[in-house]
C-alpha positions in Angstrom: -23.4 31.7 -2.9 -20.0 33.5 -3.3 -17.7 31.0 -1.7 -19.6 27.8 -2.5 -20.9 28.6 -5.9 -18.4 31.0 -7.7 -18.3 29.4 -10.8 -22.2 29.0 -10.9 -22.2 33.1 -10.4 -19.8 33.2 -13.4 -21.6 31.1 -15.6 -25.0 33.0 -14.8 -23.3 36.3 -15.5 -21.4 35.3 -18.6 -24.8 33.8 -20.1 -27.4 36.1 -18.9 -25.8 39.3 -17.9 -24.1 42.0 -19.9 -20.5 40.9 -19.7 -20.0 37.5 -21.5 -16.3 38.3 -21.2 -16.5 38.2 -17.1 -13.8 36.5 -15.4 -15.3 36.7 -11.9 -18.7 37.6 -10.5 -19.6 38.0 -6.8 -23.0 38.2 -5.6 -23.7 41.6 -3.9 -27.6 41.6 -3.2 -30.7 40.5 -4.4 -34.5 41.4 -3.9 -38.0 40.3 -5.2 -37.0 41.2 -8.6 -33.5 39.9 -9.4 -29.8 39.2 -8.1 -26.9 42.3 -8.3 -23.4 41.2 -9.1 -20.0 42.9 -9.0 -18.2 41.5 -11.9 -14.7 41.5 -13.1 -14.0 41.6 -16.9 -11.3 41.8 -19.4 -12.1 45.5 -19.8 -12.3 46.1 -15.8 -14.9 46.0 -13.1 -18.8 46.4 -13.8 -21.9 45.4 -12.4 -24.5 43.0 -13.7 -28.3 42.9 -12.7 -30.0 39.6 -13.5 -33.6 39.4 -13.2 -35.7 36.2 -11.7 -37.7 34.4 -14.3 -40.8 35.7 -12.1 -40.9 37.9 -8.9 -39.8 36.2 -5.8 -42.0 36.8 -2.8 -40.9 34.1 0.0 -37.2 33.3 0.8 -37.8 29.7 -0.2 -38.2 30.6 -3.7 -34.6 32.1 -3.9 -33.0 28.8 -4.3 -35.5 27.7 -6.9 -35.2 30.5 -9.0 -31.2 30.5 -8.8 -31.2 26.9 -9.9 -33.1 27.9 -12.8 -31.1 30.6 -14.1 -28.1 28.6 -13.6 -29.7 25.6 -15.7 -30.5 28.4 -18.5 -26.9 29.5 -18.3 -25.5 26.1 -18.7 -27.6 25.4 -21.7 -26.7 28.8 -23.3 -23.1 28.1 -22.7 -23.2 24.3 -23.9 -22.3 23.2 -20.2 -24.1 20.2 -18.5 -25.5 21.3 -15.5 -24.8 19.5 -12.4 -27.5 17.0 -10.9 -29.7 19.0 -8.1 -30.4 17.6 -4.8 -34.2 17.2 -4.4 
């Protein structure tokens, strides 16, 4: 997620997190309730907790939830989300 999707992380944190001024975001953990990010902002380093749209109970649900959050972040930011693999 961090290496291949750094820009996706940043969009999620800018749009859905508490730091719209984020300049970088690194996933630091996740659980059934959401994802944790270490965020660099114009004011310094911070953390963000982004909750899943609904509680996750199985590993296969993680990708679906991340895609949903990223699509919502793109919508809020006025960015066209990329096409998704089926």
